[in-house]
C-alpha positions as CSV (number, residue, x, y, z in Angstrom):
1,X,-3.7,30.2,27.8
2,X,-5.9,28.5,25.2
3,X,-4.9,25.1,23.9
4,X,-5.0,25.0,20.1
5,X,-6.9,22.2,18.5
6,X,-5.1,20.2,15.9
7,X,-7.1,18.9,13.0
8,X,-6.2,16.4,10.3
9,X,-7.6,14.6,7.3
10,X,-6.0,11.5,5.8
11,X,-6.4,12.4,2.1
12,X,-4.8,9.2,0.9
13,X,-3.7,6.2,2.9
14,X,-0.5,4.8,1.3
15,X,0.9,1.9,3.4
16,X,0.9,0.4,6.9
17,X,4.6,-0.1,7.5
18,X,4.2,-2.2,10.7
19,X,1.7,-3.1,13.4
20,X,2.5,-4.1,17.0
21,X,0.7,-6.6,19.2
22,X,-1.6,-3.9,20.7
23,X,-2.8,-2.8,17.2
24,X,-0.8,0.4,17.0
25,X,0.4,1.0,13.4
26,X,3.2,2.9,11.8
27,X,1.8,4.3,8.5
28,X,2.7,6.5,5.6
29,X,-0.2,8.6,4.4
30,X,-0.9,11.8,2.6
31,X,-2.3,14.1,5.3
32,X,-3.7,17.6,5.6
33,X,-2.8,19.1,9.1
34,X,-4.8,22.1,10.2
35,X,-6.2,22.7,6.7
36,X,-2.7,23.1,5.2
37,X,-1.6,21.5,1.9
38,X,-1.4,17.7,2.1
39,X,2.1,16.3,3.0
40,X,3.5,12.8,3.2
41,X,3.3,11.8,6.8
42,X,5.0,9.0,8.6
43,X,3.9,8.3,12.2
44,X,2.4,5.9,14.7
45,X,-1.4,5.7,15.0
46,X,-3.5,4.4,17.8
47,X,-6.1,1.7,16.8
48,X,-8.9,3.4,15.0
49,X,-6.8,6.4,14.2
50,X,-8.4,8.5,16.9
51,X,-4.9,9.7,18.1
52,X,-1.4,9.7,16.7
53,X,2.1,9.6,18.0
54,X,5.0,11.8,17.0
55,X,5.9,11.7,13.4
56,X,7.4,13.5,10.5
57,X,5.8,15.3,7.5
58,X,7.6,15.6,4.2
59,X,6.8,17.6,1.0
60,X,6.9,15.8,-2.3
61,X,10.4,17.1,-3.0
62,X,11.6,15.9,0.4
63,X,10.1,12.4,-0.1
64,X,11.8,12.2,-3.5
65,X,15.1,13.2,-1.9
66,X,14.6,10.5,0.8
67,X,13.8,7.9,-1.8
68,X,17.0,8.8,-3.7
69,X,19.1,8.7,-0.6
70,X,17.7,5.3,0.4
71,X,18.4,3.9,-3.0
72,X,22.0,4.9,-2.6
73,X,22.2,3.3,0.9
74,X,20.4,0.1,0.0
75,X,21.7,-0.4,-3.5
76,X,20.5,-3.6,-5.1
77,X,19.5,-5.4,-1.9
């Protein structure tokens, strides 16, 4: 069995949401995975972005739905 290589390109860095004491960051970026259309991507990155942890990718419509849901939950905080 051949292991498939995963490629990515960070098209647009958006924000670092947090960083731990070892330099690992949780980020939201616009990322192309394996040459596909860019999606919003939230995941942990190792220092230097050589490797990433598990994360989630969202389309523009999904990120808008998420933003609307969070506005309802958080209200005017």
